[in-house]
Structures are given as structure tokens and as C-alpha cells.
Residue, then its C-alpha position, 0 to 999 in steps of 0.5 A: m747086468r752089473e749085478l751079474y758081472t759083479q757076481q761073476l767077478t766075485t766067483m772068479k776071485t774066490r776060485l782063483i784064491q782057492m786054486g792059488a792055495m792048492c798050487e802052494d800046497a802042490i809045490s810044497c808037497s812036491v818039494k818035500g816028496m822029492l827031497h824025502g823020496d816020499a811017494e805018497l806026497l807025490k801021489k797027493v801032488e798028482s791028485t791036487e794037480m787034477d783038481i786044479n786042472q778041473m777048477e781051471r775050466l772057468p768060463v773065460r775068453r779063450s785067448d785069456h785062458r791060453r795066455g794064463r796057461r802059458e804064464c803058469h808053464k813059464i813059472a813052473n819051468q822057472f821053479v824047476l830050474w831054481f830047484e835043480d840049482m838048489v839040489 
């Protein structure tokens, strides 16, 4: 039982790191795309977002999933406000 738990944690950690890297790439591309008016970069962001959303569907407790999603939206909103102040 403990071995299965450890394996699940390792898998979850790996996916979370991958999702974090994908989020960093999406944020970078969205800022560059907006600053330079590059439609191709913005399309890449859409594609990356779909991939992130797909990875998000990990088998976790529903309450954890909702809480994590709220935190992501909160951070995204803070980024948008920060970015608007910069422009």
C-alpha cells in the first residue's frame, strides 16, 4: 500500500512540475504576443492552455481540485492586473 502511495505522489509531483513549466511558457508567450501583436504566439498559448487543462484532470479529491483551481484563477487575475498597470 505504501509503495502505491509513493508511486502516486511521484507521478503527481512530475506532472505538477511539467504543468508549471507549461504555465511559465504560456505566460511568457502571452506577454510577448500581446506586446508585439504576434497572433502565432497567442495561438500557441491557446494550445498550451488546452494541454494544461488536460493534465489538470489528475485523480485527486474533488475539494482539492476546486481549491487549486480557485488559487490558479486568483493568481491569473493578479497577473492581469499587474500587466495592465505595466502597459
